[in-house]
Every structure is written in C-alpha cells, then in structure tokens.
C-alpha positions as CSV (number, residue, x, y, z in Angstrom):
1,M,-18.1,-6.4,3.8
2,R,-14.5,-7.5,4.0
3,T,-13.4,-10.1,6.5
4,P,-10.5,-9.3,8.8
5,E,-8.2,-11.5,6.6
6,E,-9.3,-9.7,3.4
7,T,-8.8,-6.3,5.1
8,V,-5.2,-6.9,6.3
9,R,-4.2,-8.4,3.0
10,A,-5.7,-5.5,1.1
11,V,-3.8,-3.0,3.3
12,A,-0.5,-4.8,2.7
13,A,-1.1,-5.0,-1.1
14,G,-2.0,-1.3,-1.2
15,V,1.2,-0.4,0.6
16,C,3.2,-2.4,-2.0
17,R,1.5,-0.6,-4.9
18,L,2.3,2.7,-3.3
19,M,5.9,1.8,-2.6
20,R,6.6,0.4,-6.1
21,G,5.9,3.9,-7.4
22,G,5.3,4.7,-11.0
23,L,2.0,6.4,-10.1
24,T,0.8,9.7,-11.3
25,A,-0.1,12.3,-8.7
26,E,-3.8,11.5,-9.2
27,E,-3.1,7.7,-9.0
28,E,-1.1,8.2,-5.8
29,S,-3.8,10.3,-4.2
30,A,-6.4,7.6,-5.1
31,Q,-4.1,4.9,-3.7
32,L,-3.8,6.8,-0.4
33,D,-7.6,7.2,-0.3
34,E,-8.0,3.5,-0.9
35,L,-5.5,2.6,1.9
36,A,-7.1,5.0,4.4
37,A,-10.6,3.6,3.6
38,H,-9.6,0.3,5.2
39,Y,-9.6,2.1,8.5
40,A,-12.4,3.3,10.7
41,E,-12.9,7.0,10.9
42,Q,-11.7,6.7,14.6
43,T,-9.1,4.1,15.0
44,D,-6.0,3.3,17.1
45,V,-2.9,2.2,15.2
46,R,0.4,2.0,17.0
47,H,3.9,0.9,16.2
48,P,5.3,-0.4,19.5
49,F,8.8,-1.2,18.1
50,S,9.2,2.3,16.6
51,L,12.7,3.4,17.5
52,L,11.9,7.1,17.7
53,G,8.6,7.0,19.6
54,D,5.2,5.7,18.9
55,P,2.7,8.5,18.4
56,P,-0.7,6.8,17.9
57,L,-2.5,7.2,14.6
58,L,-6.1,7.8,15.8
59,S,-8.0,8.7,12.6
60,R,-8.5,7.7,9.0
61,A,-7.0,11.1,8.0
62,A,-3.9,10.4,10.2
63,L,-3.5,7.1,8.5
64,R,-3.7,8.7,5.0
65,E,-1.0,11.2,6.0
66,H,1.1,8.3,7.5
67,F,0.9,6.3,4.2
68,G,1.7,9.5,2.3
69,R,4.9,10.0,4.2
70,G,6.0,6.5,3.2
71,G,5.1,7.3,-0.4
72,Q,6.7,6.2,-3.6
73,M,10.4,5.5,-3.5
74,N,12.6,6.1,-6.5
75,G,14.6,3.1,-7.5
76,V,12.2,0.4,-6.1
77,E,12.3,-2.4,-8.6
78,R,10.2,-4.8,-6.5
79,Y,8.2,-4.5,-3.3
80,E,5.8,-7.3,-2.3
81,V,4.4,-9.3,0.6
82,V,5.9,-12.7,1.0
83,D,5.6,-15.6,3.5
84,D,2.2,-14.2,4.6
85,R,0.0,-16.1,7.1
86,V,-3.1,-14.9,8.8
87,H,-3.6,-16.5,12.2
88,P,-7.2,-16.4,13.5
89,T,-7.8,-15.8,17.2
90,P,-10.7,-16.8,19.5
91,D,-12.0,-13.2,18.9
92,P,-13.6,-13.2,15.4
93,E,-12.7,-9.5,15.0
94,V,-8.9,-10.1,15.7
95,V,-6.3,-11.6,13.4
96,I,-2.6,-11.8,13.6
97,F,-1.0,-11.1,10.2
98,E,2.6,-12.4,9.9
99,F,4.5,-11.5,6.8
100,R,7.6,-9.9,5.3
101,Y,7.9,-7.0,2.8
102,E,10.5,-8.1,0.4
103,G,12.0,-6.1,-2.5
104,V,14.8,-4.7,-4.5
105,L,15.8,-1.0,-4.2
106,D,18.6,0.3,-6.4
107,G,19.8,-3.3,-7.1
108,R,19.9,-4.2,-3.4
109,E,17.6,-6.9,-2.1
110,F,15.9,-6.3,1.3
111,T,13.4,-7.9,3.6
112,I,11.4,-6.3,6.4
113,P,9.7,-8.7,8.9
114,C,6.3,-7.7,10.2
115,I,3.6,-8.9,12.6
116,F,0.3,-7.0,12.8
117,V,-2.3,-7.7,15.4
118,V,-5.4,-6.2,14.0
119,R,-9.1,-5.7,15.1
120,V,-11.5,-5.4,12.2
121,R,-15.1,-4.4,12.7
122,H,-17.6,-4.1,9.9
123,G,-14.7,-4.4,7.3
124,E,-12.7,-1.5,8.8
125,I,-9.6,-1.6,11.0
126,V,-10.5,-0.1,14.4
127,E,-7.3,-1.1,16.2
128,S,-3.9,-2.4,15.1
129,R,-0.5,-3.0,16.7
130,D,2.1,-3.1,13.9
131,Y,5.3,-4.8,14.9
132,V,7.8,-3.9,12.2
133,D,11.6,-4.4,12.1
134,H,12.4,-0.7,11.8
135,V,16.1,-1.2,11.5
136,A,15.6,-3.5,8.5
137,G,13.4,-0.8,7.0
138,A,16.0,2.0,7.6
139,R,18.7,-0.2,6.1
140,A,16.5,-1.1,3.0
141,F,15.8,2.6,2.3
142,G,19.2,4.0,3.0
143,R,18.0,5.7,6.2
144,L,20.3,3.9,8.6
145,P,22.7,6.9,9.1
146,G,19.9,9.3,9.8
147,L,18.3,6.8,12.2
148,A,21.6,6.3,14.1
149,A,22.1,10.1,14.4
150,A,18.5,10.5,15.7
151,L,19.0,7.7,18.2
152,A,22.4,9.3,19.4
153,A,20.9,12.7,19.8
C-alpha cells in the first residue's frame, strides 16, 4: 500500500507523463486509468482557486475525465515537477504537497506553483484541496485570452 507521500508524488508524475504527450491512444488511456486509480471510488477533490468556479470531483470516474480534459498538449518539450516538498501533518492521513510544474511549451518556459492538501486512506486519495495558480496555467498554455473573456462575461 502506498504512503500519502508516495501517492501524491505518483499523481504529479503521472500528470507530467500525460502532459508531455507522445502517447498512443492506448497508452494515454492506460495513463488516465493509472492516474484515476490513485483516488478512492468516492472522493472529494476541489480546486478552491479556480477562477471559473469549483465543481467538486466526487468519484474516480470524474477524476479520470478531469485528467483526460487536460490531456496531451502539442508542443510540450518539457513538463516536470520541481522544488517539491511533502510536509507531514499531525494527522497521518494528511500531507501538504508543495511544488511547481515547470516546463517548456513551443519554446516558452513556464512555471505553475501548486499546493495540494491531501488525505490518503489505504493508499487512495479520499480528499484533496488543490491550490493551483490558474492564471499561470492559462498563460503557459496560451489560454489567457479565453480566460479573460470568460471572466469578463
């Protein structure tokens, strides 16, 4: 059974593999299955800093769909976790995972700071609050104009 630290690190590494692309459709499907398997069948994942609302992800299937929407990006030359630290808490099920996604897309470097507060039970995430710099993500992936339009609407 995975520890909470192993679990959060495995999820971040899986996201990086997915985002780097170069996967066949079968490999991408397997990667999505692997990512979703780190979550309990019934879970509660939220993104409180989401700029367009925070619909909770309450099941493994919802998480698989969520990761699928992020999917492979064309032009990603590098996508990795850097400056990662796992902070234990007095509750052995809960860890705080502080890190940055860093990469290169179409020749442009980017960094996306993140802090995840995660509860892992029996090797599966049962609850997570993912604090992500969504503006940095939109800037990195060329989605800033669309985000600005959606915010103005």
